[in-house]
C-alpha positions in Angstrom: 0.0 0.0 0.0 2.8 2.4 0.8 4.2 1.8 -2.7 1.0 2.9 -4.4 1.2 6.1 -6.4 -1.6 8.6 -7.0 -3.8 8.3 -10.0 -3.4 11.7 -11.5 -6.0 14.1 -12.8 -3.9 17.2 -12.3 -4.3 19.9 -15.0 -0.9 21.6 -15.6 -2.1 24.8 -17.3 -3.3 27.9 -15.7 -6.4 27.9 -13.7 -9.5 29.8 -14.7 -12.0 29.9 -11.9 -14.9 31.7 -13.6 -17.4 34.1 -12.4 -19.2 32.8 -9.4 -21.9 30.5 -10.2 -25.4 30.3 -9.4 -28.3 28.2 -8.5 -29.6 24.9 -9.7 -28.9 23.7 -13.2 -31.9 23.6 -15.5 -33.7 20.3 -15.9 -32.3 18.9 -12.6 -34.7 17.3 -10.1 -33.4 17.5 -6.6 -33.2 14.3 -4.6 -31.5 13.1 -1.5 -30.8 9.5 -0.3 -30.4 9.6 3.5 -27.3 8.3 5.2 -27.1 4.9 6.9 -25.5 4.4 10.3 -23.2 1.5 10.7 -24.3 -1.5 12.6 -21.0 -2.1 14.2 -20.7 29.0 10.1 -18.8 28.9 7.0 -15.3 30.0 6.3 -13.1 29.2 3.4 -10.1 27.1 4.4 -7.5 25.6 2.2 -6.0 23.7 5.1 -6.4 19.9 4.5 -6.2 19.0 8.2 -5.6 15.5 9.5 -8.6 13.6 10.9 -7.7 12.5 14.4 -9.7 9.3 14.4 -10.7 8.0 10.9 -12.6 5.1 12.6 -15.1 7.6 14.2 -18.7 7.3 13.0 -18.6 10.5 10.9 -15.3 9.6 9.2 -15.2 5.8 8.7 -17.3 5.9 5.5 -14.2 7.5 3.9 -11.3 5.4 2.8 -8.3 4.8 0.5 -8.6 3.0 -2.8 -5.7 0.8 -4.0 -5.5 -0.5 -7.6 -3.1 -3.0 -9.1 -2.2 -1.8 -12.6 -0.1 -4.8 -13.8 3.3 -3.8 -15.2 2.5 -0.1 -14.3 2.6 -1.0 -10.5 0.2 0.1 -7.8 -2.0 3.2 -7.7 -4.4 4.8 -5.3 -7.3 7.2 -4.9 -9.9 8.1 -2.3 -13.6 7.1 -2.0 -16.7 7.1 0.1 -19.2 4.4 1.2 -22.7 5.5 0.1 -26.0 4.1 1.3 -27.8 1.8 -1.2 -30.0 -1.2 -1.0 -27.1 -3.6 -1.8 -25.0 -1.9 1.0 -21.9 -2.1 -1.2 -21.3 1.2 -3.0 -18.1 3.2 -3.1 -18.3 6.5 -4.9 -15.0 8.0 -6.3 -13.7 9.9 -9.4 -14.3 8.4 -12.8 -10.6 8.4 -13.5 -10.1 6.1 -10.5 -12.1 3.4 -12.3 -11.7 4.0 -16.0 -9.2 6.1 -18.1 -12.2 7.8 -19.9 -13.1 8.8 -23.4 -13.2 6.7 -26.6 -10.9 3.7 -26.1 -10.8 4.1 -22.3 -10.2 1.0 -20.3 -11.2 -0.2 -16.8 -8.4 0.1 -14.3 -6.7 -2.9 -12.8 -7.4 -6.5 -12.1 -7.4 -5.8 -8.4 -9.3 -2.8 -7.0 -10.0 -2.5 -3.3 -11.5 0.0 -0.8 -10.0 0.3 2.7 -12.4 2.5 4.9 -10.8 4.3 7.8 -7.3 3.6 6.5 -4.4 4.9 8.6 -0.7 4.1 8.5 -1.3 0.8 6.9 -4.0 -0.2 9.3 -7.3 -1.7 7.9 -9.7 -1.4 10.9 -12.8 -2.5 9.0 -11.0 -4.8 6.5 -10.6 -4.7 2.8 -13.5 -4.6 0.3 -12.6 -5.8 -3.2 -14.5 -4.4 -6.2 -16.7 -6.8 -8.3 -18.3 -4.2 -10.6 -17.1 -0.7 -11.7 -19.1 2.0 -13.4 -18.9 5.6 -14.5 -21.0 8.3 -16.2 -21.7 8.4 -19.9 -20.0 11.8 -20.1 -16.7 10.3 -18.7 -16.8 7.1 -20.7 -17.9 8.6 -24.0 -15.9 11.8 -24.0 -13.5 11.9 -21.0 -15.3 15.0 -19.8 -14.1 16.3 -16.5 -17.6 17.5 -15.9 -18.7 13.8 -15.6 -15.6 12.5 -13.8 -17.6 10.3 -11.3 -17.1 6.6 -10.7 -18.6 3.9 -8.5 -17.6 0.5 -7.4 -19.8 -2.3 -6.1 -17.6 -4.1 -3.6 -17.7 -7.6 -2.2 -17.6 -8.5 1.5 -14.6 -8.0 3.8 -12.6 -10.8 5.4 -15.2 -11.0 8.2 -18.1 -11.5 5.7 -19.6 -8.1 6.3 -21.0 -5.9 3.6 -19.5 -2.4 3.4 -22.4 -0.5 4.9 -22.8 -3.0 7.6 -19.3 -2.4 8.7 -18.9 1.3 8.3 -22.3 2.7 7.3 -23.0 4.8 4.2 -23.1 8.5 3.5 -26.3 9.8 2.0 -26.2 11.2 -1.6 -27.9 14.0 -3.3 -28.2 15.3 -6.9 -29.9 18.1 -8.7 -29.2 20.6 -5.9 -28.1 24.2 -6.4 -24.3 24.5 -6.9 -23.8 26.9 -4.0 -23.3 24.6 -1.0 -20.9 24.4 2.0 -18.7 21.3 1.5 -16.6 19.1 3.8 -13.9 17.8 1.5 -12.4 14.4 2.5 -9.5 12.5 1.1 -6.2 10.7 1.3 -3.6 12.9 -0.5 -0.3 11.2 -1.3 1.8 13.8 -2.9 3.8 16.4 -0.9 3.3 17.8 1.6 1.2 14.7 2.5 2.1 11.1 2.6 -1.2 9.3 2.0 -1.2 7.6 5.5 -3.8 9.9 7.1 -7.4 10.9 6.2 -7.7 14.7 5.6 -10.5 17.2 5.8 -11.2 20.7 4.6 -14.2 21.6 6.7 -17.1 23.8 5.6 -15.5 25.3 2.5 -17.9 27.2 0.3 -18.6 27.0 -3.4 -16.4 29.5 -5.3 -17.6 29.2 -9.0 -16.7 27.1 -12.0 -13.5 26.4 -13.9 -13.5 28.2 -17.3 -12.4 24.9 -18.9 -15.7 23.4 -17.7 -17.6 25.5 -20.2 -15.9 23.5 -23.0 -16.7 20.1 -21.7 -19.8 17.9 -22.0 -22.1 17.9 -19.0 -23.1 20.4 -16.3 -20.5 22.9 -15.1 -18.2 21.7 -12.4 -17.6 23.2 -8.9 -14.7 24.9 -7.3 -13.8 25.1 -3.6 -10.9 26.2 -1.6 -9.0 23.1 -0.4 -5.3 22.3 -0.8 -5.5 18.8 -2.3 -2.7 16.8 -4.0 -2.6 13.6 -5.9 -4.2 10.7 -4.1 -7.2 12.8 -2.9 -8.9 12.2 -6.3 -12.3 10.7 -5.7 -12.5 11.9 -2.1 -16.1 12.8 -1.1 -17.5 16.3 -0.8 -20.3 16.1 1.8 -23.0 18.6 2.7 -25.2 18.7 5.8 -22.7 16.6 7.6 -23.1 13.3 5.8 -24.6 13.7 2.3 -22.3 13.2 -0.7 -22.7 15.9 -3.3 -19.4 15.8 -5.3 -16.0 14.2 -5.4 -12.5 15.6 -5.9 -11.7 15.6 -9.6 -8.6 17.7 -10.3 -6.5 20.7 -9.3 -3.9 22.9 -11.0 -0.2 22.8 -10.3 -0.1 26.6 -10.2 -3.1 27.0 -7.9 -2.9 24.2 -5.3 -5.4 25.7 -3.0 -8.3 25.3 -5.4 -10.1 21.9 -5.8 -12.5 21.1 -8.6 -15.3 18.5 -8.5 -18.2 17.5 -10.8 -21.7 18.6 -10.2 -24.0 15.8 -9.2 -26.9 15.8 -11.6 -29.0 13.4 -13.8 -26.0 11.4 -14.9 -24.9 10.7 -11.4 -28.5 9.7 -10.5 -28.5 7.3 -13.4 -25.1 5.9 -12.3 -26.3 5.4 -8.7 -29.5 3.6 -9.8 -27.5 1.3 -12.1 -25.0 0.4 -9.3 -27.6 -0.1 -6.5 -29.1 -3.0 -8.5 -25.8 -4.9 -8.8 -25.9 -7.9 -6.4 
């Protein structure tokens, strides 16, 4: 796990955070799926602070993703357990499951989720993926606006389903863009080492990336959070425990700004496909 390198989605050009954005996108119907408990005042802050206890109820749904890429070695991302009837969903970035666009391929023969990961410890076990999915915008066009992925995972070593072991965050789509987000993740690249879960608490929506206007799908979201590689796919939650975006990318010349996809109709479609996988 310590050898795993971040799956990159870092844009190297200049950032272009646009004019502040607005309300709900046309044609989107708001919906929230409530969180599931496990059976076992806004201020912009770019500080990605360490979570003291990643096994605590409010943090254990977040975890590190490890992927075996054959001759290309080991890679990693971040993800979030999400409530669903099959109790087995992990939401992450699209580029953490598929390379995207025409000719894109699914990543790795071995893909696992480790909730509550810390310094190599696996307090709730390891959950291997048995199905991977992403949005049509990511798979067809590699659009950053649709860079959302999901895994349906199998049981851990104790025979538990994911949401039985750690619970599941709620999920919402079709909401207005302007929200207060808690940004979670496991950044690997300096100044971080990937061994601790990190949090940017209550960071407000800033606007959209100018590049987002050129891509297929609804405009993305920008917040103030100093993420690095490895944090890709980490959950953005609202109202404490409702997933409403994931980390997609940042810019090398603007490390304090984090960009994530808007959760709209395509994410709703992806969720409803994944929840039916047994």
